[in-house]
N, C-alpha and C positions, 0 to 999 in steps of 0.2 A: 754572094752574101752568105747562102746557106753553109758552105763549106767553113767559113770564117766561125761562124755560130757553133759548128761541131768543135772546131779547135778550142775555143773559149769555155767550152762546157765538155771537154773531152772525158770519155770513160778509159780510154789507154794513154799511157805514157812511160817513157823512159827517161830518167832524169836522176842527176845528181845534185847536191846542194851542200854549200858550206854556210855555218853561221859564225859569224864575228862579232864579238863584242869589244868595245873600245880597243880595235886592234888586234885582239887576241883570238884565234880560233877556239871555239868552244864545242863545235860539233860537226860531223859529216853524215849526210844523209843520202840513201840510194833507194830509188823506187824503179821498179820493173814491173809495170802493169800490163797484161794483154787486154784484159778489159776490167769492169769493177769488180767482179769476183774472182779473178785470176791474177794473182800479183805475189810480189815479193817486197820487203821493205827492210832497209837496216840503218840503224842508227848508232853511230860511233860517238862516245863520248869520253874522252881520253882513252884509258886502256879498257873501257867497258864497251860492250856491243849488245844491242837489242836487236833480235831478228824476228819479223813478224811475216806470216805468208797465208794466202787463202787460195783453195785448189777448186773453189766452188761448192765442195762439199763441207769443207773442214776449215776453221781460222785457228792457226797455232801462233804462238808467241813463245820465244825462248829469252828469258832474262835472268841474269844472275846463277845460271846453272840450273834453271827451272823451266819445264815446259808446261804449258797450260793450252789445253785443246777445246775447242767450242764447235758444236756443229753449226752450219749455215741453215738457218731457217727456211724451211720451204714454202711454196707459193701459198700453202694452207696454213700456215703458222699464224699465230696470233698477232694482232696488231701491236702488241706490246713488244713483240720481239721480230720486227722487220729486217729482211735481208741487207738492208742498207747499213746496218750497224757492222755487217761484215765485209762490206765494201771498201775498197783502200780510200775512198773519198770519205768514209766514216770513221777509220782507224788511224791513218796516218796523221802526224802533226797539222794542224789546222792551217797553219802558214803557209805549207808546202802545197796544200789543196788549192788554197787561194792563189799562190802564184801561178800554179799549172792551170787553174779554172779561174781566170780574171774576173769573170761574172760574179764568181762566189764573193770576191774581195770587194767588188765595185758597188756591190748591193749594201755593204756594209761601213762605207765612208762617204762624206761630203768631198766633192772634188773641188779643189781651189783654182787650180792651174792646170792647163794640158798645152804642151810645146813639142812639136814635130822636131825629130832629133835624127834626121836621116831615115833609116828604115825602122825607126823606133818612135815611140811617143814616151815623153816624161811626163808624169803624172804627179802633182802636188795635191796631197789629200790630209783629211784628218778623220779620225772615227765618229760615227753618228751612234747615238742610242747608248745603252747599258747592257751589253750581252753579259749574260751570267758565267761565272765560271763554272765549269771547266772549260770554256772556249780557250782554243789555243792559238788563235789566228791572229792576224796582224793588226786589227782594228779594235785593241782594247781601248775603252775610253778613258786613259789615265792622264790625258794632257800631250799624249805624243803627237809627233806629225809624221806623215810619211812621204817619201821620195821614191816613186816607182818607177821602172823602166819596162814599158811592155813593147815586145818583139812582135811588130805586126805580122811578119811572115811566120812565125811559129805560134802565133795567139796565145802567148804565155808572158807573165812578168818574169824578167831574167834577173831583176835586182831590185831589192827593197831596201831603204835605208830608214831606220825608225830611230827618231830622236825624241827622247824623253828624261826629264829629271837630269840634264847633264850628260846622260848616257848616250851612246851611239851604237846601235845594232845594226849589222849589215846582212843579209840574206842575198846568195847568188845562186842561182839555178843555172844549170848546164842541161842541155836537152841531149840524148844520147843518139 
């Protein structure tokens, strides 16, 4: 039990993801996180790439030829500047965090159905509540439905299909 809880709340992750909207690939994502404050993340949107990383002391973002650097707040920092805003779980796209840390997504949805599917579990769900923007996760309350595939062995969602307003958005995650 305890080992699985650590998987679904993981601080370390190596994964790549693809987002497909209505059958067309729109982005590719890659995360390599040794722990919450030592990570690299890249997003490719067509010809553009955004890279972000944290070495435990500094958060760096490179986009459109510009580099932005921010120090990681230390243990004595103001509560208004907590270190969690430098952690990969606070910086990378919210939907990727939710797929890699299922507990984060499951806390934001109402589960309608659960079906065992070999070594996986298929979960049908809908968002609950009204998360404020800039929330970038899967549980945006806009009338969407979610079809999620949980790989029990790896402790993460490997696929999410979001259906809303006639559009289908598919997220696929591959662990390295």
